[in-house]
ROPA-643103 format. One record per residue (C-alpha): x, y, z; residue in three letters. Coordinates in steps of 0.02 Angstrom, whole numbers. Example, Ala and Ser with C-alpha at 12.3 -4.5 7.8 and 13.67 -1.06 7.14 Angstrom:
2
(rec (615, -225, 390), ALA)
(rec (684, -53, 357), SER)
% end
This chain:
370
(rec (9084, 173, -537), MET)
(rec (8989, 298, -645), GLY)
(rec (9088, 257, -797), ASP)
(rec (9062, 74, -780), ASP)
(rec (8876, 106, -759), TYR)
(rec (8872, 202, -916), GLU)
(rec (8975, 71, -1009), ILE)
(rec (8851, -66, -956), ALA)
(rec (8697, 36, -1002), THR)
(rec (8773, 81, -1175), THR)
(rec (8812, -106, -1203), GLN)
(rec (8636, -153, -1162), SER)
(rec (8563, -23, -1275), THR)
(rec (8678, -49, -1424), GLN)
(rec (8589, -106, -1573), PRO)
(rec (8631, -280, -1641), VAL)
(rec (8587, -310, -1819), ASN)
(rec (8482, -157, -1820), GLY)
(rec (8382, -213, -1656), ARG)
(rec (8412, -182, -1475), PRO)
(rec (8485, -324, -1376), SER)
(rec (8336, -324, -1261), GLY)
(rec (8216, -363, -1397), SER)
(rec (8323, -512, -1440), ILE)
(rec (8303, -589, -1271), THR)
(rec (8116, -560, -1279), LYS)
(rec (8102, -633, -1447), THR)
(rec (8192, -797, -1388), ARG)
(rec (8074, -811, -1240), ASN)
(rec (7926, -800, -1354), GLN)
(rec (8001, -933, -1475), ASP)
(rec (8029, -1044, -1321), ALA)
(rec (7849, -1034, -1268), SER)
(rec (7785, -1066, -1443), LYS)
(rec (7897, -1222, -1449), LEU)
(rec (7817, -1284, -1285), LYS)
(rec (7641, -1249, -1352), ILE)
(rec (7682, -1346, -1512), LEU)
(rec (7753, -1489, -1414), SER)
(rec (7598, -1500, -1307), TYR)
(rec (7480, -1494, -1454), ILE)
(rec (7576, -1629, -1541), GLN)
(rec (7577, -1739, -1382), SER)
(rec (7385, -1707, -1360), THR)
(rec (7348, -1751, -1541), SER)
(rec (7459, -1908, -1534), SER)
(rec (7363, -1959, -1375), ASP)
(rec (7196, -1928, -1465), TYR)
(rec (7253, -2027, -1613), GLN)
(rec (7318, -2168, -1504), ARG)
(rec (7146, -2173, -1412), LYS)
(rec (7049, -2161, -1575), SER)
(rec (7153, -2302, -1650), GLN)
(rec (7125, -2408, -1496), THR)
(rec (6935, -2381, -1497), SER)
(rec (6932, -2415, -1686), LYS)
(rec (7029, -2573, -1658), LEU)
(rec (6905, -2625, -1518), GLN)
(rec (6760, -2586, -1641), MET)
(rec (6841, -2684, -1773), ASP)
(rec (6861, -2835, -1654), ARG)
(rec (6678, -2811, -1602), ALA)
(rec (6623, -2813, -1783), ASP)
(rec (6729, -2960, -1817), LEU)
(rec (6655, -3059, -1667), CYS)
(rec (6475, -3008, -1721), THR)
(rec (6514, -3065, -1900), ALA)
(rec (6584, -3233, -1836), LYS)
(rec (6426, -3254, -1727), HIS)
(rec (6311, -3217, -1873), LYS)
(rec (6402, -3338, -1981), VAL)
(rec (6397, -3473, -1848), THR)
(rec (6210, -3437, -1815), LYS)
(rec (6177, -3449, -2003), ASN)
(rec (6275, -3606, -2017), LYS)
(rec (6168, -3672, -1870), ARG)
(rec (6010, -3624, -1955), LYS)
(rec (6065, -3708, -2111), ILE)
(rec (6139, -3866, -2038), THR)
(rec (6025, -3884, -1886), GLY)
(rec (5852, -3962, -1870), LYS)
(rec (5724, -3851, -1967), PRO)
(rec (5594, -3764, -1856), ARG)
(rec (5410, -3743, -1886), LEU)
(rec (5374, -3566, -1949), LYS)
(rec (5198, -3493, -1920), LEU)
(rec (5139, -3369, -2055), LYS)
(rec (5017, -3240, -1996), LEU)
(rec (4886, -3218, -2135), ARG)
(rec (4783, -3064, -2145), ALA)
(rec (4592, -3100, -2126), PRO)
(rec (4495, -3091, -2290), PRO)
(rec (4402, -2928, -2313), PRO)
(rec (4222, -2928, -2266), ALA)
(rec (4105, -2911, -2417), GLU)
(rec (3993, -2767, -2411), GLU)
(rec (3811, -2810, -2375), TYR)
(rec (3723, -2707, -2506), GLU)
(rec (3544, -2775, -2512), GLU)
(rec (3443, -2919, -2424), PRO)
(rec (3461, -3088, -2502), LEU)
(rec (3274, -3129, -2468), LEU)
(rec (3129, -3019, -2517), SER)
(rec (3046, -3038, -2344), THR)
(rec (3189, -2970, -2246), THR)
(rec (3152, -2789, -2274), GLU)
(rec (2964, -2806, -2243), VAL)
(rec (3007, -2890, -2074), LEU)
(rec (3131, -2761, -2028), TYR)
(rec (3008, -2624, -2068), GLY)
(rec (2875, -2703, -1954), LYS)
(rec (2999, -2719, -1813), LEU)
(rec (3068, -2547, -1827), GLU)
(rec (2888, -2472, -1835), GLN)
(rec (2841, -2552, -1672), ALA)
(rec (2801, -2434, -1535), SER)
(rec (2879, -2539, -1402), GLU)
(rec (3053, -2614, -1381), ILE)
(rec (3035, -2794, -1459), GLN)
(rec (3098, -2942, -1357), THR)
(rec (3025, -3080, -1472), GLU)
(rec (3028, -3110, -1657), LEU)
(rec (2846, -3106, -1736), PRO)
(rec (2764, -3264, -1806), HIS)
(rec (2760, -3273, -1993), THR)
(rec (2607, -3316, -2090), VAL)
(rec (2595, -3371, -2268), ASN)
(rec (2518, -3217, -2351), GLY)
(rec (2505, -3293, -2524), GLU)
(rec (2363, -3397, -2474), ASP)
(rec (2213, -3309, -2398), ASP)
(rec (2126, -3464, -2346), ASN)
(rec (2257, -3512, -2213), THR)
(rec (2330, -3440, -2068), ASP)
(rec (2465, -3576, -2046), ALA)
(rec (2619, -3509, -1954), VAL)
(rec (2781, -3524, -2062), LEU)
(rec (2938, -3576, -1973), PRO)
(rec (3085, -3462, -1971), TRP)
(rec (3238, -3529, -2060), THR)
(rec (3421, -3501, -2032), ALA)
(rec (3436, -3409, -2199), LYS)
(rec (3298, -3292, -2138), GLN)
(rec (3377, -3261, -1970), LEU)
(rec (3549, -3229, -2038), SER)
(rec (3489, -3111, -2181), ASP)
(rec (3377, -3011, -2056), LEU)
(rec (3530, -2996, -1935), TYR)
(rec (3643, -2925, -2074), LEU)
(rec (3507, -2807, -2135), PHE)
(rec (3486, -2740, -1955), CYS)
(rec (3671, -2730, -1932), GLN)
(rec (3685, -2626, -2095), LYS)
(rec (3550, -2508, -2028), ASN)
(rec (3630, -2493, -1854), ASN)
(rec (3487, -2582, -1767), SER)
(rec (3584, -2643, -1617), ILE)
(rec (3439, -2700, -1515), ASN)
(rec (3367, -2808, -1657), LEU)
(rec (3531, -2884, -1690), CYS)
(rec (3555, -2937, -1512), ASP)
(rec (3373, -3002, -1508), MET)
(rec (3404, -3111, -1662), ILE)
(rec (3573, -3174, -1578), ALA)
(rec (3464, -3217, -1424), ASP)
(rec (3342, -3310, -1531), THR)
(rec (3484, -3420, -1588), TRP)
(rec (3539, -3457, -1414), ILE)
(rec (3369, -3491, -1348), ARG)
(rec (3342, -3611, -1486), ALA)
(rec (3493, -3700, -1436), PHE)
(rec (3433, -3711, -1263), HIS)
(rec (3271, -3772, -1315), THR)
(rec (3360, -3913, -1413), SER)
(rec (3472, -3961, -1263), ASN)
(rec (3314, -3968, -1150), LEU)
(rec (3226, -4084, -1268), SER)
(rec (3385, -4192, -1295), ALA)
(rec (3404, -4203, -1104), ASP)
(rec (3226, -4257, -1083), ARG)
(rec (3237, -4389, -1231), ASP)
(rec (3412, -4450, -1164), GLY)
(rec (3510, -4387, -1315), GLY)
(rec (3634, -4304, -1198), ASN)
(rec (3655, -4468, -1095), ASN)
(rec (3535, -4397, -966), GLU)
(rec (3658, -4255, -903), GLU)
(rec (3793, -4164, -995), ARG)
(rec (3950, -4195, -894), PRO)
(rec (4043, -4042, -953), TRP)
(rec (3914, -3922, -883), LEU)
(rec (3944, -3831, -724), LYS)
(rec (3788, -3834, -622), LYS)
(rec (3821, -3667, -544), ALA)
(rec (3798, -3595, -717), PHE)
(rec (3647, -3692, -767), VAL)
(rec (3550, -3726, -608), GLY)
(rec (3500, -3603, -469), PRO)
(rec (3646, -3489, -433), SER)
(rec (3641, -3357, -293), PRO)
(rec (3775, -3236, -378), PRO)
(rec (3665, -3205, -528), GLY)
(rec (3484, -3195, -578), GLU)
(rec (3422, -3350, -667), GLN)
(rec (3331, -3330, -832), LEU)
(rec (3154, -3403, -820), PRO)
(rec (3128, -3570, -898), GLN)
(rec (2992, -3501, -1011), SER)
(rec (3118, -3380, -1088), TYR)
(rec (3241, -3520, -1119), LEU)
(rec (3111, -3642, -1198), ASN)
(rec (3078, -3544, -1357), LEU)
(rec (2901, -3559, -1419), GLN)
(rec (2936, -3476, -1583), LEU)
(rec (2918, -3596, -1728), LYS)
(rec (3090, -3631, -1810), LEU)
(rec (3146, -3736, -1954), ASP)
(rec (3263, -3879, -1920), ALA)
(rec (3393, -3786, -2013), SER)
(rec (3406, -3659, -1873), VAL)
(rec (3484, -3778, -1754), THR)
(rec (3544, -3962, -1771), LEU)
(rec (3648, -3969, -1608), ILE)
(rec (3626, -4137, -1512), TYR)
(rec (3505, -4196, -1641), HIS)
(rec (3534, -4382, -1689), ASN)
(rec (3717, -4367, -1638), VAL)
(rec (3743, -4557, -1632), HIS)
(rec (3621, -4607, -1767), ASP)
(rec (3724, -4663, -1914), LYS)
(rec (3577, -4709, -2016), GLU)
(rec (3541, -4522, -2043), ASP)
(rec (3707, -4475, -2101), SER)
(rec (3650, -4437, -2277), ALA)
(rec (3511, -4343, -2214), GLU)
(rec (3622, -4243, -2093), LEU)
(rec (3742, -4194, -2237), GLU)
(rec (3593, -4134, -2342), ASP)
(rec (3506, -4034, -2203), SER)
(rec (3666, -3958, -2142), SER)
(rec (3701, -3857, -2304), ASP)
(rec (3586, -3724, -2248), THR)
(rec (3670, -3707, -2073), LEU)
(rec (3849, -3698, -2148), LEU)
(rec (3793, -3581, -2277), GLU)
(rec (3719, -3469, -2148), THR)
(rec (3878, -3467, -2048), ALA)
(rec (3970, -3430, -2208), ASN)
(rec (3857, -3282, -2247), ASP)
(rec (3884, -3213, -2073), ILE)
(rec (4072, -3224, -2088), TYR)
(rec (4074, -3151, -2262), ASN)
(rec (3980, -2995, -2214), HIS)
(rec (4046, -2954, -2043), THR)
(rec (4212, -2884, -1974), SER)
(rec (4334, -2997, -1877), PRO)
(rec (4282, -2921, -1710), ASN)
(rec (4096, -2949, -1737), SER)
(rec (4024, -3046, -1584), PRO)
(rec (3902, -3139, -1695), VAL)
(rec (4053, -3227, -1765), ARG)
(rec (4099, -3293, -1592), LEU)
(rec (3919, -3354, -1572), LEU)
(rec (3926, -3461, -1725), TRP)
(rec (4102, -3531, -1685), ALA)
(rec (4041, -3584, -1516), ASP)
(rec (3879, -3657, -1583), ILE)
(rec (3968, -3758, -1720), LEU)
(rec (4105, -3812, -1601), ALA)
(rec (3974, -3888, -1494), LEU)
(rec (3916, -3999, -1630), HIS)
(rec (4070, -4105, -1596), GLY)
(rec (4067, -4276, -1680), ARG)
(rec (3920, -4225, -1790), ARG)
(rec (4008, -4080, -1868), LEU)
(rec (4169, -4187, -1889), GLU)
(rec (4070, -4312, -1982), HIS)
(rec (3999, -4178, -2094), ILE)
(rec (4164, -4095, -2127), LEU)
(rec (4265, -4254, -2139), ASN)
(rec (4145, -4392, -2209), PRO)
(rec (4193, -4576, -2214), SER)
(rec (4185, -4576, -2400), SER)
(rec (4349, -4478, -2404), LEU)
(rec (4444, -4605, -2294), TRP)
(rec (4460, -4739, -2435), SER)
(rec (4553, -4738, -2598), GLY)
(rec (4725, -4685, -2643), ASP)
(rec (4803, -4601, -2486), PRO)
(rec (4893, -4474, -2602), GLU)
(rec (4724, -4418, -2677), GLN)
(rec (4638, -4414, -2509), VAL)
(rec (4776, -4301, -2433), ILE)
(rec (4793, -4186, -2587), SER)
(rec (4614, -4163, -2618), GLY)
(rec (4480, -4070, -2523), ASN)
(rec (4423, -4157, -2363), ARG)
(rec (4245, -4091, -2373), THR)
(rec (4119, -4028, -2490), GLN)
(rec (4083, -3878, -2377), HIS)
(rec (4197, -3736, -2406), GLN)
(rec (4202, -3641, -2237), LEU)
(rec (4268, -3467, -2212), HIS)
(rec (4451, -3469, -2150), ARG)
(rec (4405, -3361, -2000), ASP)
(rec (4264, -3483, -1957), LEU)
(rec (4377, -3629, -1960), GLU)
(rec (4500, -3536, -1850), PHE)
(rec (4375, -3482, -1723), ASP)
(rec (4302, -3657, -1715), ILE)
(rec (4475, -3725, -1677), MET)
(rec (4504, -3595, -1539), CYS)
(rec (4340, -3645, -1459), THR)
(rec (4372, -3827, -1474), ALA)
(rec (4545, -3798, -1396), LEU)
(rec (4474, -3713, -1246), ARG)
(rec (4361, -3863, -1222), LEU)
(rec (4500, -3997, -1223), VAL)
(rec (4511, -4094, -1064), ARG)
(rec (4415, -3960, -962), ARG)
(rec (4246, -3957, -884), LYS)
(rec (4200, -3794, -970), LEU)
(rec (4029, -3716, -995), THR)
(rec (4018, -3599, -1144), LEU)
(rec (3922, -3434, -1127), LYS)
(rec (3790, -3492, -1249), CYS)
(rec (3751, -3634, -1133), GLU)
(rec (3730, -3528, -973), GLU)
(rec (3567, -3477, -899), THR)
(rec (3611, -3326, -795), THR)
(rec (3546, -3156, -845), VAL)
(rec (3676, -3062, -947), GLY)
(rec (3793, -3212, -956), ALA)
(rec (3817, -3202, -1140), TRP)
(rec (3801, -3009, -1166), CYS)
(rec (3984, -2969, -1170), LYS)
(rec (4029, -3110, -1295), ARG)
(rec (3880, -3114, -1410), TYR)
(rec (3790, -2943, -1407), HIS)
(rec (3830, -2787, -1502), LEU)
(rec (3780, -2665, -1371), HIS)
(rec (3932, -2702, -1264), THR)
(rec (4046, -2633, -1403), GLN)
(rec (3953, -2470, -1401), HIS)
(rec (3932, -2449, -1215), GLY)
(rec (3741, -2468, -1218), LEU)
(rec (3614, -2559, -1113), LYS)
(rec (3547, -2729, -1167), CYS)
(rec (3382, -2720, -1256), TYR)
(rec (3304, -2838, -1123), ARG)
(rec (3350, -2714, -983), GLN)
(rec (3283, -2565, -1086), LEU)
(rec (3115, -2651, -1111), ALA)
(rec (3109, -2696, -923), ARG)
(rec (3145, -2519, -874), GLU)
(rec (3008, -2454, -995), VAL)
(rec (2879, -2579, -916), THR)
(rec (2922, -2526, -744), GLU)
(rec (2897, -2341, -789), VAL)
(rec (2729, -2390, -861), ILE)
(rec (2677, -2486, -705), ASP)
(rec (2723, -2340, -596), VAL)
(rec (2623, -2212, -695), ASN)
(rec (2469, -2328, -694), ASP)
(rec (2484, -2335, -501), ASP)
(rec (2495, -2143, -490), GLU)
(rec (2346, -2107, -600), TYR)
(rec (2233, -2254, -548), ARG)
(rec (2066, -2178, -484), PRO)
(rec (2036, -2208, -296), ARG)
% end
């Protein structure tokens, strides 16, 4: 037994090709494990390639479907019924208001700014060239617009709002006179009585405030004036030049978000048939149709934004019993839409003037001798 053991041991330890037989077995096992690893790597890479090819094929199919959809959509666009496309145009830039157009504007502004109290009324203007007369001169639309632009340039918000209120009150005065004379058919059917008559939710403006006593030229307001009188059509066109020029001046020198723009758009939209006759006179309805369509429909070139704002206000009024803010009589009704102080988070000039008056009254009561 011992001899056999020695022989087995000797056989196992005899070198083969210079290496022991035990190392040969170990090398074979390592080669087998390497083969298994390589086969696993190859199978894994083949699975990855198979999956990537499948996903790529799916992406190609998706791209093909998208391309077909685009082609079909383009064909539908080309062969189908053409649709209306609206192009958004940028508003024209506002011109810089460098200096007043009228020589009296700066003088009036200086007088208003130097006043010790908050002004709630425009002053009366007197002809200073003739010493023998004290006749009060009427304010014109050009003077009001030029003074407004000059006050806006100097950041005089209270004066701007006061001038805007002067326009609104002038239109209220015209409406009241037209109602009395029957020009508005005794009653304006579109007005809501809650906004015009006594209204519990809001404090009503006094009638003395709405009936403006300031002397104004006819160019300041022409609303509801001879609306149905066709004999004065030539006079209307001549006298309306100043009004439309004033609106153009306002739009040319103010930004698109200026509240005075909305005031003028609402005021002009309320002209209705009268403004339509001015902008589209009957003289352009005759003649060659091609020339009428291709030519200018009016001699008055309005600002593009003014036309757009008038259109928007007119569309709001279509088939509705709507009262515009400039027609209401409640305190503060038109501040948000037409006043500058709302954009700056300030109080209205009328409220500030009332607060100052209340303080003065209280002080007088305290120091009154007993």
